[in-house]
C-alpha positions, 0 to 999 in steps of 0.5 A, a space after each residue: 453475374 459480375 463478369 458478365 456485367 464487366 464483359 458487356 460494359 466492355 463490349 459496350 465501350 470497344 463497339 463505341 469506340 469502334 463506331 463513327 467518331 463522337 466525343 466522349 460526352 455523347 456517349 451513353 453508358 447504359 448500366 446493365 440491369 440490377 439483379 432481379 428484385 432489387 430495383 423498380 424499373 422506374 429507378 433505372 440509371 442512365 449515365 453520360 461522362 467525359 470517361 467512365 471505367 469499371 474499377 474490379 476492386 471496388 465492384 462500381 463503374 467510375 465516371 469523371 467529367 461532365 457527369 450527368 446521371 438520370 435516375 428513372 424519369 424524374 431525377 437528374 444528378 450532375 457532378 464532376 465524379 461519381 462512382 455507382 455500385 454495380 450491385 446496388 446502384 448506389 452513387 457516390 458523387 462529389 465535387 459540384 454535386 446537384 440533384 434536381 426533381 420537379 422544381 426542387 434543386 439540392 446542391 453540395 460539395 458531396 453527395 451519397 444517393 441510396 437509389 433503391 431507398 430512395 433517399 440522399 445525404 449531401 455533405 459540404 458547406 453549404 448544402 442547400 435546397 432551392 425551389 420558387 420562393 424558398 432557399 434553405 442551407 445547412 452543414 448537412 441535408 438529407 433528402 427522404 424522397 418517398 416521405 417528401 421531407 428534407 432534414 437540415 442539421 448544423 448551421 441552417 438558414 432558411 428564407 421562405 417568401 422573404 422571411 429568415 429563420 436560423 436553427 440547428 435542426 430543420 425539417 422541410 416537407 416538399 408536398 406542403 411546401 411547409 417547414 415543420 
């Protein structure tokens, strides 16, 4: 299965190179489908980048420069560099990571996104969640998408509707727009 995926990837790259000239940023890396039964269709990934390659040793796609990864139709991740596991579709991103879903924007220096588990862990100071009327920053941040929960640890500063709160641990319920 890995060999087939690699061949498809390189054939796609070759076709793109032979086709009419376009900038690398315009090429979409259509990742092959995940193994049967692991990821629902809504979590399919589409990625674009200035440079893309496949790392045989790590069994992952390597993306560099203006990386843009769409997870399904609801989530967008942008960064400078990313690696996407070819079998689990886990994403490791670094350098100016931004994940956007609805009116929530998550930022950090780096992130690990477990697409199948619907979670993301951000690191690098500051990790930050912003949305209308809210800004929370901390040393680390975990987003549990299916639970609509964001967990902040470390030096946490929450500014909601103009009121400030400092803590070492804070949980935010996205659906209720409330700090726990």
